[in-house]
C-alpha positions as CSV (number, residue, x, y, z in Angstrom):
1,M,118.0,105.7,106.5
2,R,114.4,104.6,105.7
3,A,112.3,106.6,103.2
4,I,109.1,106.4,101.1
5,L,109.7,107.5,97.5
6,T,107.0,109.2,95.6
7,Y,106.5,109.0,91.9
8,H,103.5,110.2,89.8
9,S,103.8,109.9,86.0
10,I,106.4,108.3,83.8
11,D,106.4,110.6,80.8
12,E,108.6,113.0,78.8
13,S,106.8,116.3,79.6
14,G,109.3,117.4,82.3
15,S,106.4,118.6,84.5
16,A,106.5,118.7,88.3
17,I,104.8,115.3,88.5
18,S,106.9,113.7,85.7
19,I,109.9,111.4,85.5
20,S,111.2,110.4,82.1
21,E,111.2,106.7,81.3
22,H,115.0,106.7,80.9
23,T,115.4,108.2,84.3
24,F,113.0,105.8,85.9
25,R,114.6,102.8,84.4
26,A,118.0,104.0,85.6
27,Q,116.7,104.5,89.1
28,V,115.1,101.1,89.2
29,A,118.2,99.4,87.9
30,W,120.2,101.1,90.7
31,L,117.7,100.1,93.3
32,A,117.7,96.5,92.1
33,R,121.5,96.2,92.6
34,A,122.2,98.6,95.4
35,D,122.6,97.8,99.1
36,V,119.4,99.8,99.8
37,R,116.5,97.3,100.3
38,V,113.2,97.9,98.4
39,V,110.3,96.8,100.6
40,S,106.6,97.6,101.1
41,V,105.7,100.5,103.3
42,D,104.3,98.0,105.9
43,A,107.7,96.2,106.0
44,L,109.6,99.5,106.0
45,L,107.8,100.6,109.2
46,R,108.9,97.4,110.9
47,L,112.6,97.9,110.1
48,P,115.0,99.5,112.6
49,A,115.6,103.2,112.2
50,D,119.2,102.6,110.9
51,A,118.1,100.3,108.1
52,D,118.9,101.4,104.5
53,A,115.5,100.8,102.9
54,V,113.0,102.4,100.7
55,A,109.3,101.9,99.7
56,L,108.0,102.9,96.3
57,T,104.7,104.7,96.0
58,F,102.9,106.1,92.9
59,D,100.2,108.7,93.1
60,D,97.1,109.2,90.9
61,G,97.0,105.9,89.0
62,F,98.3,106.8,85.6
63,V,98.1,104.4,82.6
64,N,101.9,104.8,82.3
65,F,102.3,103.1,85.7
66,G,100.6,100.0,84.3
67,D,102.5,100.2,80.9
68,I,106.0,101.1,82.1
69,A,106.5,101.1,85.9
70,A,104.6,98.0,87.0
71,P,106.2,95.6,84.5
72,L,109.7,96.9,85.2
73,L,109.2,96.6,89.0
74,A,107.8,93.1,88.6
75,E,110.8,92.1,86.5
76,H,113.1,93.1,89.4
77,G,110.8,91.8,92.1
78,L,110.3,95.2,93.7
79,P,107.0,95.9,95.5
80,S,105.0,99.2,95.1
81,T,101.9,101.0,96.2
82,L,99.5,102.8,93.8
83,F,97.2,105.5,95.1
84,V,94.1,106.0,93.0
85,V,91.6,108.9,92.7
86,T,88.4,106.9,92.6
87,D,86.0,109.2,90.8
88,S,88.6,109.7,88.0
89,V,89.4,106.1,87.4
90,G,89.3,105.4,83.6
91,R,89.4,109.1,82.9
92,T,92.2,111.7,83.1
93,N,93.9,113.8,85.8
94,R,91.8,116.9,85.0
95,W,91.2,117.9,88.5
96,P,91.5,121.3,90.3
97,G,95.1,122.4,90.5
98,A,96.7,120.2,87.8
99,S,96.8,122.7,85.0
100,D,97.9,125.5,87.3
101,R,101.3,123.8,87.7
102,G,101.8,123.0,84.0
103,V,100.8,119.3,84.5
104,P,99.8,117.6,81.3
105,E,96.4,115.9,81.0
106,L,97.1,112.2,81.1
107,P,95.0,109.0,81.0
108,L,94.3,107.1,84.2
109,L,93.9,103.4,84.7
110,N,90.5,101.9,84.6
111,W,89.2,99.5,87.3
112,D,90.0,96.4,85.2
113,G,93.6,97.5,85.0
114,I,93.8,98.4,88.7
115,G,92.3,94.9,89.5
116,R,95.0,93.2,87.4
117,L,97.7,95.2,89.1
118,R,96.3,94.2,92.5
119,D,96.3,90.6,91.4
120,Q,100.0,91.0,90.4
121,G,100.9,92.2,93.9
122,V,100.6,95.9,93.6
123,Q,99.1,97.4,96.8
124,I,96.2,99.7,96.0
125,G,95.7,102.7,98.2
126,A,93.2,105.6,98.4
127,H,93.9,109.1,97.2
128,T,90.4,110.6,97.8
129,R,87.4,110.6,95.4
130,T,88.2,113.8,93.5
131,H,91.8,114.8,94.4
132,A,90.5,117.5,96.7
133,N,92.5,119.7,98.9
134,L,91.5,118.2,102.3
135,A,92.7,121.2,104.2
136,R,89.7,123.2,102.9
137,L,86.9,120.8,103.5
138,A,84.2,120.6,106.2
139,L,83.8,117.3,108.1
140,D,81.0,115.9,105.9
141,R,83.1,116.4,102.7
142,L,86.1,115.0,104.4
143,Q,84.2,111.8,105.2
144,D,82.9,111.6,101.7
145,E,86.4,112.1,100.1
146,I,88.4,109.9,102.4
147,V,86.0,107.1,103.5
148,G,84.1,107.3,100.2
149,S,87.3,106.6,98.2
150,A,88.1,103.6,100.4
151,D,84.6,102.2,100.0
152,R,84.8,102.5,96.2
153,I,88.1,100.6,96.1
154,R,86.7,97.8,98.2
155,S,83.6,97.7,96.0
156,E,85.6,97.6,92.7
157,T,88.5,95.4,93.8
158,G,87.1,93.3,96.6
159,R,89.7,94.5,99.0
160,A,89.6,97.5,101.3
161,P,92.7,99.7,101.1
162,N,94.8,100.1,104.2
163,A,96.9,103.0,102.8
164,F,96.0,106.6,102.0
165,A,97.8,109.6,100.4
166,Y,96.8,113.2,100.9
167,P,96.4,115.1,97.6
168,Y,98.9,118.0,97.4
169,G,100.0,117.0,100.9
170,A,97.2,119.1,102.3
171,I,96.0,118.1,105.7
172,S,93.8,119.2,108.6
173,D,93.4,117.8,112.1
174,K,90.0,116.3,111.2
175,A,91.4,114.8,108.0
176,V,94.2,113.2,109.8
177,Q,91.8,111.8,112.5
178,I,89.7,110.2,109.8
179,V,92.7,108.7,108.0
180,A,94.1,107.4,111.3
181,S,90.8,105.7,112.1
182,R,90.3,104.1,108.7
183,F,93.8,103.2,107.4
184,L,96.9,101.6,108.7
185,W,99.0,104.5,107.4
186,G,98.8,107.7,105.4
187,C,101.4,109.6,103.3
188,T,102.0,113.3,103.2
189,T,104.4,115.3,101.0
190,E,106.7,116.3,103.8
191,M,110.1,115.7,102.1
192,R,112.3,113.8,104.6
193,A,113.2,110.3,105.7
194,V,110.9,108.2,107.9
195,A,111.6,108.6,111.7
196,S,110.6,106.2,114.4
197,A,108.4,108.8,116.1
198,D,106.4,109.6,113.0
199,A,102.6,109.1,113.3
200,R,101.4,106.4,111.0
201,A,98.8,108.7,109.5
202,L,101.5,111.4,108.7
203,L,104.4,109.6,107.0
204,P,106.9,111.7,105.0
205,R,108.0,110.9,101.5
206,L,110.7,111.9,99.1
207,D,109.4,113.3,95.8
208,M,111.5,111.8,93.1
209,F,111.1,114.8,90.8
210,Y,113.7,116.4,92.9
211,L,116.1,113.4,92.6
212,R,115.7,113.0,88.8
213,E,119.2,114.2,87.8
214,P,121.8,111.4,87.1
215,G,123.8,110.4,90.2
216,Q,121.5,112.0,92.8
217,L,119.7,108.8,94.0
218,E,123.1,107.0,94.0
219,R,124.3,109.3,96.8
220,W,121.7,107.7,99.1
221,G,122.5,108.2,102.8
222,T,125.5,110.4,102.3
223,A,125.9,113.8,104.0
224,R,125.5,115.4,100.6
225,F,122.3,113.5,100.0
226,R,120.8,114.5,103.4
227,C,121.8,118.2,102.9
228,R,120.1,118.2,99.5
229,L,116.9,116.8,101.1
230,T,117.0,119.5,103.8
231,L,117.4,122.3,101.3
232,R,114.6,120.9,99.1
233,A,112.3,120.5,102.1
234,G,112.9,124.0,103.1
235,A,112.2,125.4,99.7
236,R,109.0,123.4,99.4
237,L,107.8,124.7,102.8
238,M,108.4,128.3,101.6
239,R,106.5,127.8,98.4
240,R,103.6,126.2,100.2
241,G,103.5,129.1,102.6
242,L,103.4,131.6,99.7
243,R,100.6,129.6,98.0
244,S,98.5,129.6,101.2
245,L,98.9,133.4,101.5
246,T,97.7,133.9,97.9
247,G,95.0,131.3,98.1
248,G,96.7,128.8,95.8
249,Q,97.4,125.1,96.2
């Protein structure tokens, strides 16, 4: 079983994007000693379908990634990818949709901090310029959000990103086409393991908010674990459908 794991913020708020530091440390400790390999996304995609492996991704670029997650992962030699919202670097996550879900306002890394993390081996990916819902944008705005974020990362860090994550998991055919033409791979929020037939611009991920209870990650690869993923994925699709009917995100 191969999967890309999604984290956002390491904090104690209990919000939908948050994992407590205690929980995160316990998960990293388990990953460091378990038979499940922790590799980069690029390496994960080259592994056979029956490999037990995960890749770690972090969305938004919170300061707590630099303060808590990155040092801990480096201590255990575990690679990671950090997706940054380029127009909000050095500010906070006050973008449309955040407060609607009870998400706390939290500080984001600045470009100096992002550059240091890149130098330490963290892969830096693009997460649009403004954390926009790409499913709602016309072509010119899509180009600006997607390509513009990649150009800004290259300008600030000296290296063009080869990875992208769709904010809110929201996509459109045109958005996917742009991502496929500009990046080696792109991540959605579809909650399942990676399959060999998956398009590189539409990779699924497992949101670790739903695996935050003790013992859940440790059931990796079991029938119970797979059943839980299926149930969570179905519930997420239902909520997304309801939000689209009511005009929410």
